[in-house]
C-alpha positions as CSV (number, residue, x, y, z in Angstrom):
1,M,74.9,153.1,116.7
2,Q,75.9,149.3,115.7
3,R,77.4,148.6,118.8
4,F,74.2,149.5,120.6
5,I,72.4,147.2,118.1
6,Y,74.3,144.3,118.5
7,S,74.4,144.6,122.4
8,L,70.5,145.1,122.2
9,T,70.1,142.1,120.0
10,L,72.0,140.1,122.1
11,F,70.7,141.0,125.4
12,I,66.8,140.1,123.6
13,G,68.2,137.2,122.9
14,V,69.4,136.2,126.5
15,M,65.7,137.3,127.4
16,C,64.4,135.0,125.1
17,S,66.2,131.8,125.8
18,H,65.7,132.3,129.8
19,A,62.2,132.9,129.3
20,L,62.0,129.9,127.1
21,A,63.1,127.9,130.0
22,A,61.8,129.0,133.2
23,P,63.2,127.2,136.7
24,V,61.4,123.5,137.1
25,V,59.4,124.8,140.2
26,L,59.5,121.8,142.5
27,T,56.7,120.8,144.5
28,P,55.8,117.9,147.2
29,V,54.8,115.8,144.4
30,S,57.6,116.3,142.3
31,S,59.7,113.1,143.3
32,G,60.2,110.7,140.5
33,S,59.6,113.6,137.6
34,S,61.5,114.0,134.7
35,L,63.5,117.3,133.7
36,N,63.7,117.1,129.8
37,D,60.8,119.2,129.0
38,S,62.2,122.1,130.7
39,I,66.0,121.6,130.3
40,E,68.4,123.6,127.7
41,L,70.9,122.0,125.6
42,L,74.3,123.0,123.6
43,E,76.0,121.5,121.4
44,D,79.8,122.4,121.9
45,I,81.7,122.3,118.2
46,G,84.6,120.9,118.8
47,G,85.1,120.9,122.6
48,Q,86.1,124.4,122.7
49,L,83.8,125.7,125.7
50,S,84.8,125.4,129.5
51,I,82.4,126.3,132.7
52,T,83.5,129.7,132.8
53,D,83.0,130.3,129.1
54,L,79.3,130.2,129.9
55,A,78.9,132.8,131.2
56,D,79.1,134.8,128.1
57,P,75.7,136.0,127.2
58,A,76.3,135.0,123.7
59,V,77.2,131.6,124.8
60,Q,74.3,131.8,126.7
61,A,72.4,133.0,124.1
62,R,73.3,129.2,121.9
63,F,71.4,127.3,124.6
64,Q,68.0,125.5,122.7
65,P,65.1,123.9,124.8
66,A,65.0,120.3,124.8
67,A,61.5,120.1,124.4
68,G,61.3,116.4,126.3
69,R,64.6,115.1,124.5
70,T,66.5,112.4,126.3
71,S,69.2,111.9,123.7
72,V,71.1,113.8,120.8
73,G,72.5,110.8,119.1
74,Q,75.7,110.0,118.2
75,S,78.1,112.8,117.8
76,R,81.6,113.7,118.0
77,N,81.2,116.6,120.0
78,P,80.3,117.3,123.8
79,W,77.1,118.6,124.5
80,W,76.0,121.3,127.6
81,I,72.8,120.6,129.6
82,K,71.7,123.6,131.7
83,V,68.9,123.2,134.5
84,S,67.0,125.3,136.6
85,L,65.5,124.4,139.7
86,A,63.1,126.5,142.2
87,R,61.7,125.2,145.4
88,G,57.8,125.6,145.7
89,E,55.9,126.5,149.1
90,A,56.1,123.2,151.5
91,T,58.5,121.8,149.4
92,P,61.3,119.8,150.9
93,S,64.8,121.6,150.7
94,H,67.2,118.8,150.0
95,W,66.8,116.9,146.4
96,W,68.8,114.1,144.1
97,L,69.2,114.2,140.5
98,E,69.4,110.9,138.6
99,V,71.2,110.9,135.4
100,G,69.5,107.7,133.7
101,A,72.1,106.9,130.8
102,V,74.2,104.6,132.8
103,T,76.7,103.7,130.0
104,L,78.1,107.4,129.2
105,L,81.7,107.6,128.3
106,D,82.4,110.8,130.0
107,L,79.9,112.8,132.3
108,Q,80.7,115.8,134.2
109,L,78.3,117.9,136.7
110,F,79.1,121.4,137.4
111,M,77.5,123.1,140.8
112,P,78.0,127.0,141.7
113,T,79.8,127.4,145.1
114,A,79.2,129.9,147.4
115,N,82.6,131.6,146.0
116,G,81.2,132.4,143.2
117,Q,83.1,129.7,141.5
118,W,82.2,125.8,140.2
119,H,82.5,122.5,141.6
120,M,83.1,119.5,139.2
121,H,81.8,116.1,139.9
122,Q,83.1,113.8,137.2
123,A,81.2,110.7,136.1
124,G,80.8,107.9,133.6
125,E,82.8,105.0,132.5
126,R,86.1,107.0,133.3
127,V,85.6,106.8,136.7
128,S,85.0,104.6,139.5
129,F,81.5,103.2,140.7
130,A,81.6,105.3,143.8
131,A,83.5,108.2,142.2
132,G,80.7,108.4,139.9
133,R,77.8,109.1,142.2
134,D,76.7,110.4,145.6
135,H,74.3,107.4,146.4
136,D,74.6,103.6,146.2
137,Y,72.2,103.1,143.2
138,R,73.0,101.6,139.6
139,R,72.7,104.9,137.6
140,A,74.6,108.2,138.4
141,V,72.8,109.9,141.3
142,F,74.0,113.4,142.7
143,S,72.8,115.0,145.9
144,L,71.9,118.6,145.0
145,P,72.6,121.5,147.3
146,P,69.5,122.8,149.4
147,L,67.0,124.6,147.9
148,E,66.3,128.1,148.3
149,E,64.0,131.0,147.1
150,Q,66.5,131.6,144.3
151,P,66.7,129.0,141.5
152,L,69.6,127.0,141.5
153,T,71.3,126.8,137.9
154,F,73.9,124.3,137.2
155,Y,75.1,122.6,134.3
156,L,75.8,118.6,133.1
157,R,78.2,118.1,129.9
158,T,78.2,114.8,128.3
159,Y,80.5,113.2,125.8
160,D,80.4,109.9,124.2
161,P,80.8,109.5,120.5
162,A,78.9,106.4,120.5
163,G,75.8,107.9,121.7
164,N,74.7,110.9,124.6
165,S,71.5,110.3,126.5
166,F,70.9,112.2,129.2
167,P,67.0,111.2,131.0
168,L,67.2,113.4,133.9
169,R,64.7,112.8,137.1
170,I,64.7,114.4,140.2
171,W,63.9,112.3,143.4
172,Q,63.9,112.2,147.1
173,L,65.8,109.7,148.4
174,H,63.1,107.4,150.2
175,D,61.1,107.5,146.8
176,L,64.4,106.6,144.8
177,E,65.3,103.7,147.6
178,Q,61.6,101.9,146.9
179,L,62.5,102.3,143.1
180,A,65.5,100.7,143.6
181,K,64.4,97.7,145.2
182,R,61.5,97.1,142.6
183,E,63.7,97.3,139.8
184,H,66.6,94.7,141.9
185,L,63.1,92.4,142.1
186,I,62.5,92.6,138.3
187,L,66.1,92.9,136.9
188,G,66.8,90.0,139.4
189,L,64.2,87.7,138.0
190,I,65.7,88.1,134.5
191,Y,69.5,87.5,135.8
192,G,68.2,84.5,137.4
193,V,66.4,83.1,134.2
194,I,69.6,83.5,132.0
195,L,72.1,82.3,134.5
196,T,70.0,79.0,135.4
197,L,69.8,78.1,131.5
198,L,73.4,79.3,131.0
199,L,74.5,76.9,133.7
200,Y,72.4,73.9,132.9
201,N,73.9,74.3,129.3
202,L,77.1,74.3,130.7
203,F,76.6,71.1,132.6
204,I,75.4,69.7,129.0
205,L,78.3,71.3,127.3
206,L,80.3,69.6,129.5
207,A,79.0,66.1,129.0
208,L,78.5,66.5,125.0
209,R,81.0,68.9,124.3
210,D,79.0,69.8,121.6
211,P,80.0,73.1,119.9
212,A,76.3,74.4,119.3
213,Y,75.9,74.5,123.2
214,F,80.1,76.0,123.1
215,W,78.4,79.0,121.0
216,Y,75.2,79.0,123.3
217,V,77.2,79.3,126.6
218,L,79.3,82.1,125.6
219,T,76.7,83.9,123.9
220,M,74.4,84.0,126.9
221,A,77.4,84.9,129.0
222,A,77.8,87.8,126.8
223,S,74.9,88.9,126.9
224,L,74.2,88.9,130.4
225,V,77.5,90.8,130.9
226,F,75.8,93.2,128.6
227,I,72.9,93.4,130.3
228,L,74.6,93.7,133.8
229,S,76.4,97.0,131.7
230,M,73.5,98.4,130.8
231,S,71.7,98.3,133.9
232,G,74.4,99.4,135.8
233,H,74.9,96.7,137.8
234,G,78.0,95.6,136.1
235,L,79.8,98.9,137.2
236,Q,78.3,98.6,140.5
237,Y,79.3,95.0,141.4
238,L,81.4,93.9,138.9
239,W,84.5,96.4,138.8
240,P,83.1,99.0,141.6
241,D,86.7,100.1,142.4
242,E,87.4,101.2,138.6
243,A,86.9,102.6,135.5
244,V,84.5,100.6,133.1
245,P,87.3,98.3,131.1
246,R,87.6,99.1,127.0
247,W,87.4,95.6,126.6
248,L,84.0,95.4,128.2
249,D,82.3,98.6,127.4
250,R,79.3,99.3,125.5
251,I,81.2,98.8,122.1
252,T,82.8,96.0,123.1
253,L,80.1,94.0,124.8
254,P,77.1,94.2,122.1
255,I,79.7,92.9,119.6
256,L,80.9,90.1,121.5
257,V,77.0,89.0,121.6
258,S,76.9,89.6,118.1
259,L,79.5,87.1,117.4
260,G,78.0,84.5,119.8
261,I,75.0,84.8,117.8
262,L,76.3,84.7,114.4
263,R,78.6,81.4,115.3
264,F,75.5,79.7,117.4
265,A,73.7,80.4,114.3
266,Q,76.4,78.7,112.0
267,V,76.6,75.8,114.2
268,L,73.1,75.4,115.0
269,L,71.4,75.6,111.4
270,S,74.7,73.8,110.0
271,T,75.3,76.4,107.6
272,R,78.4,75.0,106.2
273,T,76.9,72.6,104.5
274,T,72.9,73.1,104.1
275,L,73.7,77.0,103.3
276,R,77.2,77.5,102.1
277,I,76.7,81.4,100.5
278,A,75.3,82.4,103.8
279,H,77.8,80.7,106.0
280,H,80.6,82.8,104.0
281,I,78.6,85.8,104.4
282,L,78.3,85.4,108.0
283,S,81.8,84.4,108.4
284,A,82.9,87.8,106.4
285,C,80.5,89.6,109.1
286,I,82.3,87.8,112.1
287,A,85.8,89.1,110.7
288,V,84.3,92.6,110.2
289,Y,83.6,92.5,114.4
290,L,86.7,91.3,114.8
291,L,88.4,94.1,113.2
292,A,85.7,96.4,115.4
293,I,86.9,95.3,118.4
294,A,90.4,95.8,117.6
295,L,89.3,99.4,116.4
296,N,87.8,99.9,119.7
297,L,90.9,99.1,121.7
298,A,92.8,101.2,119.9
299,G,90.3,104.0,120.9
300,Y,88.7,104.6,118.2
301,R,85.3,104.5,119.7
302,S,83.3,106.9,117.1
303,E,84.7,104.9,113.9
304,T,83.8,101.6,115.1
305,S,79.9,103.0,116.5
306,V,79.8,103.8,112.5
307,L,81.4,100.4,111.6
308,I,79.2,98.4,113.6
309,G,76.6,100.1,112.2
310,L,76.7,98.7,109.0
311,I,76.8,95.2,109.9
312,P,73.3,94.1,110.8
313,P,71.6,95.5,107.5
314,V,73.7,92.3,106.1
315,T,73.6,89.9,109.1
316,V,69.5,90.4,110.0
317,P,68.5,89.5,106.6
318,T,71.0,86.8,106.7
319,L,69.9,85.5,109.8
320,L,66.6,85.8,108.9
321,L,66.4,83.9,105.6
322,S,68.6,81.1,106.8
323,A,66.4,79.8,109.8
324,A,63.8,80.2,107.4
325,I,65.0,78.2,105.0
326,R,66.1,75.8,107.5
327,W,63.0,75.7,108.8
328,K,61.0,74.8,105.3
329,Q,63.7,71.8,105.3
330,G,62.1,70.6,108.1
331,F,64.8,71.2,110.6
332,V,62.5,72.2,113.6
333,P,65.1,73.9,115.6
334,A,65.6,76.9,112.9
335,I,62.0,78.3,114.6
336,F,63.1,78.5,117.8
337,Y,66.2,80.3,116.5
338,L,63.9,82.3,114.4
339,L,61.7,83.8,117.4
340,G,64.4,83.8,119.5
341,Y,66.7,85.9,117.5
342,G,63.6,88.2,116.0
343,S,63.0,89.0,120.2
344,V,66.4,90.3,120.4
345,L,66.4,91.6,117.1
346,L,63.8,93.8,117.4
347,S,65.3,94.7,121.1
348,F,68.6,95.7,119.3
349,V,66.9,98.0,116.7
350,I,65.4,99.8,119.1
351,L,68.4,100.3,121.2
352,V,70.5,101.6,118.3
353,L,67.5,103.7,117.6
354,R,68.0,104.9,121.1
355,A,71.3,105.8,120.6
356,A,70.8,107.4,117.5
357,G,68.5,109.4,119.4
358,V,65.2,108.6,116.9
359,I,63.8,106.9,120.1
360,Q,64.2,108.4,123.3
361,P,65.0,106.9,126.2
362,G,62.5,105.8,128.8
363,E,60.8,103.3,131.3
364,S,59.0,102.0,128.2
365,T,61.9,100.7,126.9
366,A,64.2,100.3,129.9
367,Y,63.5,96.7,130.4
368,L,62.6,95.6,127.0
369,F,66.3,94.2,126.1
370,P,66.9,92.2,129.6
371,L,63.4,90.6,128.2
372,A,64.2,90.0,125.1
373,V,67.6,88.2,126.2
374,A,65.7,86.1,128.4
375,A,63.1,84.9,125.9
376,E,66.0,84.2,123.9
377,A,68.0,82.4,126.0
378,I,64.5,80.1,126.7
379,L,63.9,79.9,123.2
380,F,67.5,78.7,122.3
381,S,67.7,76.3,124.8
382,F,64.3,74.5,123.6
383,A,66.2,74.5,120.1
384,L,69.2,72.9,121.8
385,A,67.1,70.5,123.2
386,Y,65.0,69.4,120.2
387,R,68.4,69.4,118.0
388,I,69.4,66.7,120.6
389,Q,66.6,65.3,120.3
390,I,67.1,64.8,116.8
391,L,70.9,64.2,116.9
392,K,69.4,60.9,119.1
393,Q,67.0,59.8,116.8
394,E,69.0,59.8,114.0
395,K,71.7,57.8,116.1
396,A,69.2,55.3,117.0
397,D,67.9,55.1,113.3
398,A,71.1,54.8,112.3
399,L,71.8,52.2,114.7
400,T,68.7,50.2,113.9
401,L,69.7,50.1,110.1
402,A,73.1,48.8,111.0
403,D,71.6,45.9,112.8
404,H,69.3,45.1,109.6
405,E,72.3,45.6,107.2
406,K,74.6,43.1,109.9
407,S,71.8,40.6,109.7
408,A,71.1,40.7,105.8
409,R,74.9,40.8,105.5
410,L,75.1,37.0,107.7
411,A,72.3,35.6,105.8
412,Q,73.9,36.8,102.7
413,A,77.0,35.7,103.6
414,H,75.5,32.0,104.5
415,T,73.7,31.9,101.3
416,N,76.8,32.8,99.0
417,A,79.4,30.4,100.5
418,A,78.5,28.0,98.4
419,E,78.6,30.2,95.0
420,L,81.6,32.2,96.0
421,Q,83.4,28.7,96.6
422,R,82.3,27.5,93.2
423,S,82.9,31.0,91.6
424,V,86.6,30.7,92.9
425,E,86.9,26.9,91.2
426,Q,85.4,28.5,88.1
427,R,87.9,31.4,88.1
428,T,90.6,29.3,88.7
429,A,90.0,27.2,85.6
430,E,89.2,30.4,83.5
431,L,93.0,31.4,85.0
432,A,94.3,28.3,83.7
433,A,92.7,28.4,80.3
434,T,93.8,31.7,79.5
435,N,97.2,30.8,80.3
436,E,97.1,27.8,78.1
437,R,95.7,30.1,75.0
438,L,98.2,32.9,75.6
439,S,100.0,33.0,72.2
440,E,103.2,33.6,71.3
441,R,102.1,36.8,70.0
442,D,100.8,37.9,73.1
443,L,104.4,36.8,74.6
444,Q,106.1,38.9,72.3
445,H,104.2,41.7,73.0
446,A,104.9,41.3,76.8
447,A,108.2,41.0,75.8
448,F,109.1,44.1,73.7
449,H,106.4,46.8,75.2
450,D,106.5,48.8,78.4
451,P,103.4,47.8,80.8
452,L,102.8,51.4,82.1
453,T,102.5,53.3,79.0
454,E,102.0,50.3,76.3
455,L,104.8,52.0,74.2
456,P,107.7,49.7,72.6
457,N,110.7,48.9,75.2
458,R,114.2,49.3,74.7
459,R,114.5,45.8,73.7
460,Y,112.4,46.7,70.4
461,L,114.2,49.9,70.0
462,V,117.3,48.2,69.7
463,E,116.0,45.8,67.1
464,R,114.0,48.3,65.4
465,C,117.3,50.5,65.0
466,E,119.2,47.9,63.4
467,A,116.9,47.3,60.6
468,A,116.4,51.1,60.2
469,L,120.4,51.3,59.4
470,A,120.6,48.7,57.3
471,H,117.4,50.0,55.1
472,A,119.2,53.4,55.3
473,R,122.5,52.0,53.7
474,R,120.9,49.9,50.9
475,H,118.8,53.1,49.9
476,T,121.2,55.9,51.3
477,E,118.2,57.4,53.3
478,T,118.7,59.2,56.5
479,V,117.9,58.0,60.1
480,A,117.2,60.4,63.2
481,L,117.2,59.6,66.5
482,L,115.4,61.7,69.1
483,L,116.5,61.0,73.0
484,I,114.1,62.4,75.3
485,D,114.2,63.3,79.1
486,L,111.5,64.8,81.4
487,D,112.7,67.6,83.3
488,H,111.6,67.9,87.2
489,F,110.2,64.9,87.0
490,K,111.6,63.6,90.1
491,P,109.9,66.3,92.5
492,I,106.5,65.1,91.2
493,N,107.1,61.8,92.6
494,D,108.4,62.8,95.8
495,K,105.8,65.4,96.6
496,H,102.5,63.8,94.8
497,G,103.3,60.6,94.6
498,H,104.4,57.5,92.1
499,D,100.6,57.8,91.1
500,A,101.2,61.3,89.9
501,G,104.3,60.0,88.3
502,D,102.9,57.1,86.6
503,L,99.9,59.4,85.1
504,I,102.4,61.8,83.6
505,L,104.3,59.3,81.8
506,Q,101.0,57.6,80.3
507,N,99.9,61.1,79.0
508,I,103.4,61.5,77.7
509,G,103.2,58.0,75.9
510,L,100.0,59.2,74.5
511,R,101.0,62.5,73.3
512,L,104.0,60.9,71.4
513,R,101.8,59.1,69.3
514,E,99.8,62.0,68.5
515,H,102.5,63.8,67.1
516,V,104.4,61.0,65.5
517,R,103.9,59.6,61.7
518,A,103.1,56.3,61.6
519,G,106.0,55.0,59.5
520,D,108.5,56.2,63.0
521,S,109.1,54.2,66.2
522,I,108.4,55.3,69.4
523,A,109.7,53.6,72.7
524,R,110.1,54.2,76.5
525,L,113.4,53.7,77.8
526,G,113.2,53.5,81.0
527,G,112.3,56.0,84.0
528,D,111.3,59.1,82.3
529,E,113.1,58.6,79.2
530,F,111.7,58.1,75.7
531,A,113.0,57.8,71.9
532,V,111.6,58.7,68.8
533,L,113.0,56.8,65.8
534,V,112.5,59.0,62.1
535,C,113.2,57.1,58.9
536,G,113.1,58.5,55.5
537,S,114.6,60.8,52.8
538,D,113.0,63.6,54.8
539,A,114.1,62.1,58.4
540,E,116.2,65.2,59.2
541,S,113.8,68.1,58.5
542,H,110.9,65.8,60.0
543,A,113.2,65.2,63.2
544,R,113.7,69.1,63.5
545,D,110.0,69.3,63.2
546,I,109.0,67.1,65.6
547,A,111.5,67.9,68.3
548,A,109.7,71.5,68.0
549,R,106.4,70.4,68.3
550,L,107.0,67.8,71.2
551,L,108.2,70.5,73.1
552,D,105.4,72.9,73.5
553,E,102.8,69.7,73.6
554,L,104.5,67.8,75.9
555,A,105.0,70.7,78.4
556,K,101.1,70.6,78.8
557,P,99.6,70.6,82.3
558,V,98.3,66.9,83.0
559,L,95.3,67.1,85.8
560,Y,96.0,64.9,88.9
561,G,92.7,65.8,90.8
562,A,92.9,69.4,91.5
563,E,96.4,69.7,90.7
564,R,98.0,71.0,87.2
565,L,101.0,68.8,87.0
566,T,103.5,70.5,84.5
567,V,107.1,68.9,83.5
568,T,109.5,70.1,80.5
569,I,111.2,68.0,78.0
570,S,114.7,68.2,77.0
571,I,115.5,66.9,73.0
572,G,119.0,65.6,71.9
573,V,118.7,64.6,68.0
574,A,121.8,62.5,66.3
575,L,121.2,61.6,62.2
576,Y,123.0,59.0,60.4
577,P,125.0,59.2,58.5
578,Q,125.8,62.6,58.9
579,H,127.0,62.4,62.8
580,A,127.9,58.6,63.2
581,G,127.4,55.4,61.6
582,T,126.7,52.8,63.9
583,F,124.0,52.6,66.4
584,T,125.7,52.8,69.5
585,A,127.7,56.0,68.1
586,R,124.7,58.0,67.2
587,Y,122.8,57.2,70.5
588,K,125.9,58.6,72.4
589,A,126.0,61.6,70.1
590,A,122.4,62.1,70.7
591,E,122.7,61.9,74.4
592,E,125.3,64.0,74.3
593,M,123.0,66.9,72.9
594,L,120.4,65.9,75.6
595,Y,123.3,66.7,78.5
596,R,124.3,69.9,76.3
597,V,120.4,71.1,76.3
598,K,120.5,70.2,80.5
599,S,123.5,72.1,80.9
600,R,122.1,75.1,79.1
601,G,119.1,75.2,81.8
602,R,116.7,72.6,80.0
603,S,113.6,72.8,78.1
604,G,114.9,72.7,74.9
605,W,116.4,70.6,71.8
606,A,119.6,70.4,70.0
607,M,121.3,68.3,66.9
608,C,124.5,67.2,67.1
609,G,127.2,69.2,65.3
610,E,127.5,73.0,64.0
611,G,124.7,73.5,61.1
612,G,123.4,69.4,61.6
613,E,127.1,67.8,60.0
614,L,130.2,66.7,62.1
615,S,133.5,66.6,60.4
616,D,134.6,63.1,59.1
617,S,136.9,63.0,62.1
618,A,134.9,63.9,64.7
619,R,132.0,61.3,62.9
620,L,134.9,58.6,63.0
621,H,135.5,58.8,66.7
622,L,132.3,58.4,67.6
623,D,131.9,55.6,65.7
624,V,135.0,53.9,67.6
625,L,134.4,55.4,70.9
626,N,133.7,52.0,73.3
627,V,131.0,53.3,75.4
628,P,128.7,51.7,77.0
629,S,125.1,52.7,76.0
630,G,122.9,51.2,78.4
631,L,120.8,50.1,75.7
632,L,122.9,46.6,74.9
């Protein structure tokens, strides 16, 4: 009983399905008629069905009427299309089937044979032009077997993850040939307009070498090839003997057109300098488009379609807003760009809606994109011409201004000649008077100070040390000598120049003044070497404190333009009388501590002796050591 009920239900479903899709009865006036109102569709989930599986009543029951649909949009699954034709009275028996989608990736036509088998005719972008049709026409056209009294049922299988469309029309051959002549005339005019403007601006590009013309030419060239591809003339004339190359298919070509439009906008509207945020957004979208091309070439057609569908919501408002802002700023070519891009944008939106199945393909939208591109080519050409006029006017204005300025400078030069001579004589007299007034104090300052850092120099330190030692002997006090050397200073000079090195030395001098007591002495010994002389009963503890503090303070970065220059320091410390009794020996002891820090890896400080003391024999050895210090 259950089997009977199931069989009955299946039979009723099949009969209902056939009732819903009765054969199309062709009449003498049916040539050029659409078949989409009477066909049936079946989505092949997972692509598991073959033509032999369609004989199964359960599979037949899954067919649904197309109800006029000519597209099912983007789909990862193949679709089967069932067509049934019958011949009416006084109707020709030989008919031609047109499949209006010329950019389908894979299209197969299955016709029944006399022995009950099926003959498959492969079409679509995977085969050459001649192999994919039975007549020399830009769209796929198939010759149908002669129609008899019994209805002819055949199937089409379409697969394209980027969008499945299948506008079907039935033709008598002479009517189709008349249509082809009209289409050639209309499309030929559109091609001619675009190609003429393309060549015209190409000649201007060769003459001016202007980047805006370069991107215009590339954009129009990609648009022209895209139109040829969409119309079917690309497969017919550009690559008739082979399948559509992947780098020129329905995915790559619109990406190339979009890339050209974005770069043309950046150059024409000068977004790099006038609209920096918009420029960065458009550059990011260009990078995504390049990624999409790579994905498509790698075979990820469906993923690429989804990816490029996400970019227009970003680029469209950015481009429209950028053009509007530049127009408001007084840049007249922006209005031509706005109108040209707007026309193409409208046609692109309709193409996307057609690919998604929201708008069904039809004659009303067949020429929309070619006409929009032709309008875009004209308006963009106007924008370029106006831009050149603006540049010429700006150049003329600049030359006029330069002439005026040159005349003014010549007049000013003649007027000021005498004043210049008097100024030279007056300045010479002032310099002579200044030299005469230069006091002994100024000369002394120049002799005892470093001109770069304004710190006391080596000569001053020697005299100050001798006086400090004499005072310390009389009052039984301590004197500390800190020798400071900059680490990794030479690479800064080598990489950034001596101006950067001078800036660091000046900053080091300022920081030394800030972190040393007023009674202590600072000196630049030369190059990147500095010294600090600390006197008083607390000289040792204060020397330790200064050394620790200077390690942090002098290592802070110094700004040189946008660069942050950093050096570390090494410090050697020697005390009187603990480590040496004479200045020369004390300098040598501090210098040895400095080298010890360098050998340990730099950026540190060390005091002579263990625990701050030397043995009497060691101190005596340092006192009598006759080694030139470089100071005397």
